[in-house]
N, C-alpha and C positions, 0 to 999 in steps of 0.2 A: 654903879652897877656892881662893883666889887663888894661893897658893904651889904647890899641886898642879898647877894649870893651867899656871903659869909653867914648872914643872919639865918638864911633858909637851911643851910647845912647844919648849923648849930641846933636848930629846932628839930631837924630829923634825927640827929644823934641823941638828943635829949629824950626823944620819944621812943628811942630804940627801934625805929623803923629800919634803919640801916644796920640791922643786927648781923652778927658774924655768921648766922645760919644761911645767909644768902650770898653766894659768890658774886664778885664783881666781874663785869666784862666790858669791853671797850664800847663806847658809843660810836656808832658808825657815821652819823651825819656830821656835817661841818660845824653845826651849832653845838652838838654834843662834845666835839673835840675842844671847842672853845671853853665850854663849861668846865670840862675836866681840868684845863689849865688854870682857870680862875679858881676852881675848887682847891687846887693845891696851894694857891696863894692865900686863900682864906684860912686853910688849915695852918699855914705858917703863922698867921696873925692871931689865931685864937687858941694856940696851943696851951697857954697858961691861963686862959680866961675860964671863969666858971660857966657851967652849963646854963644856957638860957632857959627862961621859963617855957613851960609847955604852951604850945600854940597850935592852932588848927593847921592841917596840911592841905595845901592847895592841889588842884589837879596836876599841875606842872610838877609839884614835888612827888606825887604818887608815881608819875611816869618815870621819874628818875630812879625811884626805888625799884620799880619793876625791871628796869634795865640792868640791875645788878651792879650798878656803878659803885665803886669804892675809890676814894682818893688814893693816890699813890700807886696806880697800876704801872709798875716799871719792869715786869717780867713777861716773858713770852707765854703764850697759852700752852699748857701741856697737851701733847698729841697722844690721844688714846691709841693703844696697840691692840689689846685683846681682852676678852672676857671669857674665862673658861672655868670649868669645874675642877676644883682641887681641894683636897682635905675636907670634903663635905660641904664646901661652900663655893661662892663665886669669886674667882681670883681675877682681879682687875689689874691690867698692866698698861703703863704709859711710858713715853720717852722722857728722859731727864731733861729739865730746863736749865740752861746755863745760869750758874751762880745761885740756883735755888737749892735750899736745904730741906724744906718741908713742903708737904702738899696736903691739901684738904680734900677728902673724898666725899662725894655727894651721891645720893640715890633717890629714885622716885619710881612709882608704879602708875600705869595708866595715865590719867590727866592730872595727878597730884603735882605739887611743887617739889622742887629739889629740897632734900633735907640732908643736913650734915651727918656723915657717918663717923669719920675719924680723921685726925691729922697724923700723918706718917712721914717718916724721913726717907723711906725707900720708895721705889717706883712701882711697887705692887702692893696690892691690899686684897685680903681674902675676907669676903663678907660671909660669915657663917650663920647669919640670922635670916636666911632665905627659906622660903617655903617651896615645896615640890610643885611644879607646874605653873608657878607665877613668873610673869615676865617682868624683869627689873631693868632699869636704865641707870647707868653710872657715868659720872664725870668727875674731873679733878681740877683744882686751881692751886697756884703757888701761895703759900702763906709765910708771913714773917712777923715775928713778934705778935702772933695771934691775929694778924690782920692779913686779909686777902690782898695779894700783890699782882694778880694776873687775871685775865679773862678766862673763860672756860668754854669747852665744847658744849654748846647749848643743846645739840641733839643727843649727845652722849653715846654710849655704847651699850647695847642691850644684852641681857643674859637671862636664860631660863633653865633652871635645874630640871632635867628630864628624868623620867623613870628609867630604871635599869632595864635594857632590852632583855626580853625573855628568849633564851636560845631555844630554837625549835628542833633542829637536827643538823647533824653533819653526815654527809654521805659521799661515797666515791662516785665520780663521774668520768666521762671519757677525757676531760681536760684537767682533772685534778680532784681536790676535796671540795665539795660544795657545802657551805655553811649557810644556814637559814635561821631567822629569828622573827619575833613578833614586831609589828609596827609600833612606834612610840609617838604620842601626840607632840606636836610642835617641833619634832626633829626634822632638820633639813638634810640629814645624812647620817652615816654611821661609820665608826672606825673599828676595823677588825684587827684582833691581836692573835698571835700564835706563840706557843712555847712547846718545848719538849719536856719530858719528865725531868723534874729537878731544875729546870731552867727558869728564866724570867720571861714575863710577857714582853713581846716585841711587836711593834706596830707592823701589820701586814699590808693593809690597804684600806682606803676609804671607799664606801659604796653609797649610792643614792637610794638603792632599793633595799629590800629586806633579805637579800641573799648575795653571796659572791662565791667565786671559785678560786681556791688556792692552787694555781697552776705550777707553783714551784715545789710542791710536795714531792718527795721521793718515794717510789714504790717500796713497800715493806717497812716503812718507818711510821712510828706512832706520834701523833701530834695532839695538842689541846688548843681549843679555839674559844675566844670570848669576844664580846662586842660592847661598845659604848655608843650612846647616841650623841649626835653633833647638833650644836645650835650655833648659827652663824659660822659654820665651818670648824667649830672647836668642840672638843669633848665636853659634854654638859650633863653627864650622868655617871653613875657608878657602873660597874661591870661585874658580871658573874665571875668571881675569883676562881671558882673551881673549873669553869668552862666545860666544854664538851670534848670528849676524847674520840679520836678517829685514827685507825691504822689504815694508811693509804695503800691501796692496791690498784695499779694502773689497769685500764681495760686491756685485755689481751689483744695484741695486734695480729690479725689474721694473715697468714702467709700464703696459703694456697688451698685449693680444693681440686683434687685430681682423682682420676679413675684408677682404681687398684683393687685387685683381688675381688672382682665382681661387686665392688662397692665404691663409695666416695670417701676418699681419705682427706680429712680436713686437718690442716696444720696451722699452728700459731707460734708466736714468739713467747719464750718463757718470761713470766712476770716475776720480778724480784720479790722474794718473800713468800711466793705462792708455791704450794705443793700439790694442790688439787684444783681441778677445773670442772665446770659444768657446761656441757655442749647443748645448744638449742638448735632447732630446725623449724622452718616454716615453708609453706608453698606460696605461690604468687599471691593469692587472695587470702591466705590464712594468717594466723598469729603465731608468735613464738611458742614452741612447746619443748619441754625438756626432752633431750634425746639420751644423754648418758653422762655420768660423772667419771672422769679419768684423772690419773695422776701424771701422765706424760703431757706432751705438747702436740698430740695428734689423736685423731679418733676416726675409725672407719665405719661409715653408715652403710649397712648391707640391706636395709629395708626400703629400697628405692624402686621406682617404676620408670620404664622407658618413656622419654618425652616429657617428663615432669620436671619443672624448674624448682630446685630446692635452694633455700638460702640458709646459711649456717652462721652462728655467732657463738662466742664463748665468754664466760664470766669466771673470775677467781672464786673458788669455794673454800670455806674454812668452817669447820665444825658443822658441816652440812648446811651452811648458809652461804648465799652468794654475798661477797664482800667487795665486789668491784663493779664498775660500770661495764658496758658492752657496746660493741659496734652495732648501732641500730640498723645500718644498711646490710651488715653482714657480708659474706662472700657467697656468690651464687654458683651453682653447678647444675647442669642438666645432663642426666644420663641418657645418651642418644642411642637410637637403634643403629645397627651396623649398616652402612650404606650398601645398597645392592647395585652392583655394576650391571647395566642393561646392555651395553654394547661397546665394542672396541672396533673402530673402523679406520682404514688407511686413507689418508688424504695428504695434506701438506706435512703431515706427521701422523702419529697414532692418535685418533680422536676418540676420547673416552666419554661416555655418558653414564650417569647413574641416577637412581630415583632420589628425589628430595627427601631428606630426613626432617621430621617435625622438630621445630625449635633450633635446628642447626643454623649457625650464622657463618659457617665456613667449612672447608674440607681440606684434608691433606692427602695428596696422591703419592703412592709409593710404586716402585718398580723393581723388578729383579730379572736377571737372565739365568737360564739354566737352574741349577740348584743353589744359586747364590743367595745372599741375604737381601731383605727388603731395604731399599734406600729411598729416602724422601726426595721427590723431584719437584714438588710444587705445592703451594697453598693457594686456594681459590675460594671465592664466595659463590661461584656458580656451580651448577650440577653437570658441568662438562669441562673438559680440558684437553688440549692438543699437545702431545709430547713431540716436540720438533727435534729433540736431540737423539734421534734414532738413525740406525743404519739399515739400508735396504738389504733384504735377505736374511735379517737377523730376527730371532724370536724373543719376545718380551712377555712378561707376566705383570699384571697391574692389580692393585687393590687400593681401597680408599677408606679413610677414617673421617668421622664428622667432628666438628669443633663447636664449642659454645664459649662465648666470651674470650675467644682467641686461644682456648685450650682444647686439647684432644679429649673428647667426651664419649667416644664410642669404641667398640671393638672393630675388627676388620676381618674380611674374608681371607682366611689363610691360604686357601687354594688359589684365589685370584682369577683373573681372566687373561687367557693366553692368546697372543696373536703374533703372526709372522708379518713383519713390516715389509711392504713393498712401496717404494716411492712412486709417485705419479709419473707416468712416462712423459718425457719432455719432447714435444714435437719440434723437430729441427727444421722441417720445411714442408710446405704444401704447394706443389707446383703442378702446372698443367703439362700433360704429356700427350703423346699421340693417341693413347688408348683411353685417357681420362685424367682424373686428378690423382697424382702420386703423392702419398704421404710417407714421410720418414721420421723416425723418432730415435731417441737415445736408448740404448739397451738398459734395462733395469736389472740390477744385481739380484740374482735368485729367480728371475722370471723366465718362463719358458713359452708362455703364450700370452696373447694380447687380444683385447676386444676393441674394435674400431667403431666409433659413433659418428653420426652426421646429423646436422640440422640445417634448416633454411631459415631465412629471416623471419623472426616472430614464432618459429616453431619450437618443438621440443626435441631433445636428443633421441635418436632412434639407432638401434644396433644395425651395423652394416655387415661386419664379418669378423670371425675369430681367426687369427693368423698366428703362426709360430715365429715368423721373422720380425724384423723391425721396419718393415715397409709394406705398403698396400696401395694398389691402384684402384680407385673407384671408377668403374666403367659405366655406372648407371647415372651419369650426369648429363645435363642438357646445356648446350652452349648458351652463354649469355646469362645464366643463372648463378647466383652466389651461394656458396656452401661453407659451413663451418664444421671443423673436425676436431675430435679429441680421442684419446686412447686410454684404456685402463688395463692393468695387469689382470690376467685370467689364471685361475688355478682350480682344478677340479670342476670345471664348468661354471664357476662363480667368479665374479669380479672381486678382487682382493686388494685393490689399490684405489687411491683417490684419482682425480683427473683434473685437468685444466678446465675449469668451468667456462672460461672465455674461449678457449680453443684457438685455432688458427683459421682464418677465413680467406677464401679466394673466389674469384669469379672464374667459372670454367669457360674457356674459349676453345672450341674444337680446333683440331689441326686442319688447316685449309686443305681441301682436296684439289690437288694439282692436276691440271690438264696437260696433255703433251705440248711441250713448247713448240711454237711455230716461228718460222723465219718470216720476217716482214721485209719490206724494201730497205728499212734502215737498221734492222738488228733482230734480236731474238725476243719474241713476245711470250712472256710467261703469264698464264691465266690460272685462276682458281675459283672455286665456288665460294659464295658469300658465307661468312660465319656469323651466326646470331650473336649479338652482343659486342661485336668487334667495332671499334671506332676507326681503326686504320690497320694497315698490314705492313710488316717489315719483310723486305725481300733480301735474301742472302744468295751468294754465289761462291762456287769454288771450282778450281780446275783439278785435273787428275793429280792426286797426291797432295793437294793443298788442303787448307782448312777454310771453314766458312768465314766469309767477310760480308759485312752489311753493305747492301747497295743503296737502298732508299726506303723511306716510310711513305706509303701511298694510301689514299682513301678508297680508291676503286678496287676492282678485282682483277686487275691486270697491270703488267709493267713491261715496257720494252727496253731491253738492255742494248744500247747502241754501241757500247764499247766492246765489240766482239771482233774476232778474226776467223777467217775460213780455216777449216781443217783443225780447229781447236775444240776439244770437248769441254763443255761447261756443264756444271750441275747446279740446279736452282732449288731452293726451298723457301717457304713462306710461313710466317707465324702471325696469328691474329693478335692485335694489341688493343688495350683499353686503358682508361685512367686507373682501373682497379687491378688489372692483371695483364700478364702476357701469356699467350697460348703456347701450346707445344708446336713442334714442327716435325716434318717428315725428314728423319736423319738421312734416309737414302736419297731423297729428293728426286728430281726428274732430270735426265740428261738431255743435253741439247747441243747441236752443232749448227752454226750458221750456214744455211744453204740458200743460195741466191735463186732467183727465178731463171727460166730458160726460154729460149725462142722456139716456138712450135710451128710445124707445117703439117697440113692435112692433105690426104689424097683419097678420093672416093673410087672404089672399084666394085667388081661384081660380088666379091666376098664380103664387102663392107667398107669401112673407112680405115685407112692407114695413117697412123700418127707418128711423126718424127720430131726430135728435139735435140738441142745442143747439150753437151755434157756440163754438169754442175760440179764445181770443185768441191771435194770433200764428201760427195754423195756416195751412198752404198747401193742405192737403187732408186726406183721412181714409182710413184702411184699415178695412174691415169684416170681422169675423171671425165664424165660427160654430163651435159644437162640439156633438157629439151626446153626451148623457148626461154621463158623467165622462171622456170622451175629450178629447184635446187640441184646442186651437183651430186652425182652419184658415182661412187667408185666403181670402175670397170675391172681393174686388176692392177698388178704390180709387176715390174720387170727390172732386171739389171741392165737390159739393153737400152738402146736409144731409139727403139722402134716398137710400136704396139699396133696389132691389127684388131680392129673392132668388128667382129663378125657376129655380134649379138643382135638380138631383135630390135628393130626400130618400131615401136608400137604405133606411132603416129607420124603423119607427114608433117613436115615443118623443119625449123632450124635446130640443129644439134651443135652445141659448142663443146670444145675440148680444152682441157688444161692438164698440165703435168706438174707434179710436186716431187722434188727430190726428197729423200729421207735418209736418215742415218740413225739407226736404233729407233727411238720414239720421236726423234726430231723430224719435223716436217719443213720442207723448203717453202720459200715464198712463191706465190703465184699472183698474177694480175687478172682478177676476174673480169674486169672490163675489157681487157685486151685479148681475151681468149678467142682463137680462130674458130670458125664454124663452117658447117656444110648444110646444104638443103637436102632433105630426104623426102621423096614423093612416093606415096603408096601406088604402085603400078603392078602390072602382072609380074614383072621381074622381081619386084620387092616382095610381093606375096609369096612367090616361089622361094625367095631367099629366106623369108621368115619361116616358111614351112620346113625348110631344111634345118634351120636352127632348132626348131622344136623337135624335129626328128633326131637331132643329135642328143637332145636332152632326154628324150624317151625313145631309144632305139628299139628296133624289132626284137621281140623276145624278152623285153624287160618286164620284171614283176613289179607292178606299181605298189602293191600293198595299200596303205592309206596315206602315203606321204606326198600327195599333191593337192592343190587348192580346191578343185571342184569335184572331189570324190563323191560318189553317190549315184542313185538311180541305176543300180546294176552295173556300175563302173563305166559303161559305154557312154551314157549321156553325160556323165561328169567329165569323162575324158574329152568328149567332143566340145564341151563348153570351155575346157582348159585350152585346147588348141585354138578355138575360135577367139578367145581372149588374147592369146599371144600373137595371133596374126592380125586381128582387126582392132585390138584394144577395146573391145566391147564386152561387158559382162551381161550375159543374158540368162533368163530363167524360162526356157520354153518347155512345154510338154511335148509328147509324141504328136506327130502330125502338125508340128509348128504352132501349137496354140500357146500364146504368151501367158506366162504365169502371173505377170503384173502388168499394169498399164505402162510402166516405164520401158518394157521390152518392145513396145510398138515403135516403129521407126528405126529399130536396130537391124531388122532383117525383113526379107520379103519371100513369100512362097512363090517360087518361080514356076513350079509344076507339081501336079499331084495326080496319081491314078489310084482308083479304089479297087481295081482288079489287076492282079499281076499276071503278065505274060512276058515272054522274051522281048517281043516287039514294044510292049508298053514300057517295060523297064528301060529299053534302049532309047525310046523317045524322051523319057524323063532325064536320063543320064546325059543324053546328047546335049542338053541345055546347061550342063554343069560346068563350073570353072574351078580350078584348084583352090581348095579352102572351103568350098561349099559343104553344107551338111546334108547327108542323106538319112532319112528316117523311115524305118519300117514300123507299121502299126499293126497290132494283132497279137496272137498268142506268143509269137516270137519277135516282139518289138525290139528294135535295135537302132542305135545312132552311130554314124561314122563320118569321117572327113574324106571328101572326094579329092583324089590327086590327079589322075589322068585316065584315058580310055583309048580303045581301038575298035575294030569292027566286031570283035567277039566278046569283048567285056571291058571291065574297068578296074583300076587299082584304088584301094581305099586304105586309110590310116585310122585304126580304131583300137579298142581294148575290149577284152572279155569275150572275144569270138572263139578263140581256140581253147580258152580256159579262164578261170577266175583271175582277174587282175592282170591278165596277160596282154601286152602290147603287140599288135599285129600290123604288118604292112603286107597286104596280100592282093592277089589278082582274083577277080570274081567274074565268071561268065554271065551273060544276061540270062541264059536258061537256068543255071543253078540258082541264081538270085530269085528268079520268078517262081522256082519250085518251093520256096520257103512257105511255110504256112502262115502267111501274113495277108492282110486284107487291104493294105494301102502302102503307097510309097510317096514320100513328100520330099521336095528339094527346097532347101532354105539358102538364100543368097544374102550376104552382108550388104546393107544399104550403103556403107562407105567403101564398097569394093571399087577399085579404080576403073575408070571407063575404058572402053575399047579404043 
């Protein structure tokens, strides 16, 4: 095998196939490594032998040649570092290989084979035989004694000399100096250089696109810029040695836009090197237009309109040309109309309102007192503000300015709006009293008059009353109903303060109306009328000189105090209660003294009934009562004695009961209705006479009746006869003259005992002869008349009537039969009560 390989290599060398123009590189397969070792052995054996004859090359031998194999590869492969443009050519650089002293440089283009360029002892080589725009690939191998001793980078490193970038422009921007150039074919980037006059070019930065910005430039300083194209990240072109010149002026930094001297003052920071500036302006939808050229760092625009938003920007000016960039957003200003204060009202403070100003995004509120200076009190985004740092009774003046972008952009009303502040009255209590609901509130400094308002559930506030004090009692309330109250300060007939919109609410409970206390068997009973809305009642008591103390809460309308003593004066009062409120109470109350019942005895006599009783301890006097059958008690009279004579009329026959109640002031003693003693009264002749006497005491002879009795009418005489008839027989009748009933109800109440249609002494006597005391005698005719029969004798009779002697005059008189018959009348009728006692 060794001799065969030796023979093959000799042939290849003799043919010149393994020429020095092809670099050797390592064979990667295991077989190739073996061949390399064997090749070295063959080389050692054939060093001094003559070259073999030419022979044909096999496929195996061609493959070996293509692999670049050379015997004696004992050096590492050079590592390529860079390929860059230098000295008009392609400068190739690689890393040094240990112990190597020389290197062979190769080049190729496109699909061509590697061709030897030159052997060099340095680790760089500059190929100056390149053409513009052509892509070359380079590699290198170690050589020794003109023989390749290492493998090489088969891919190589590429290089393309690029066209010199054509500089387009240099201009100032907001971020610095902007450099622009034309695009170069095959360039994968660009390197920008900068210098100052008289200086050297220094690398500034690399850029992928055809422009970049020098953000390190200093305003007012002049620079030169140039660019080279990059290939594989390295400079691969020439550059414009003259470059482009630019004096950098920073874009003016806008400071403020403020309202001043009826215009907008725009200010900016001074730019180093600049002596003149150009100011521009635009509206919201417009474009920038030149406004003015100035030398300072401010400019006032007086050509503005209210409500228009203006934006301003500035550029550095030199030789009537702008030489700097500018803030494209600019600084905005809107000249706003002066806010018009529409009202200042008192509430929880002074509440200010004003009309909205177009384009305003906020407002500043100012205040002053007297002739003092305006002071800022608040900034707000709303069109209203409440100044709570005010003192009641003090006068303040307010004005407002509008803001835009957080800055003041309007004038202000120098007169302002003046108001005297009154704090809202603070209700301290709303309580039920005896007369109604009593409101009280704290005095407001500076206030002299107040207006009281009221509302019910779900209703609106309505005025109640204007008052000068700090309290008011609402007497127009209804018990059980809830009311809410509030108060405002009044001045000059107008409300000038705020008010508590919630107010204070109470349910009105009327003061219970107390009845006179009554003594019961067990104590003093206090009673009162029911109060609408009350759920229960609280009873209080005090003794002379003492204070009220609660006795008990009850649900009814009465309470019996059993803890009492005789001869002790007690005073009681009551207040209505509910879960919502407690009512007022009668501060005077009702006085009471416990008065026990007494034992009563009765005696019936000709004059009536005599009533006697035992003394009641602590009593000042006594009331005497009487009742008929099961009817109610009627008071007969009062006395301080222990005896009372009932000589009054007994209208009906039947049982009459009596009771006596001790009293002390308004206090009534106890009585036992069921144990009251009674007497039987029978309507007989004696009783009729007794009753007639009682009536005659009421209407004595000669009394002028006037119109003050129950049955007045019919010429007084008939009315008076009916009055007496009723008192004696307890019958109400409506008869006409001659005993004709006015209604069917009168039938059965009386009977015509006798009647004569012609009058003579004997006929009158015959009619009167049938009469009984209390009967009615009626004359019919031109001189009609009614009267009550009392008694008679042989010559005449006595009557009780009215209107005989004169109008309304009561008469008890004797009439002879003859004189009676001589009257110009045509009949005489005698009426007898059907309930008249029998003979």
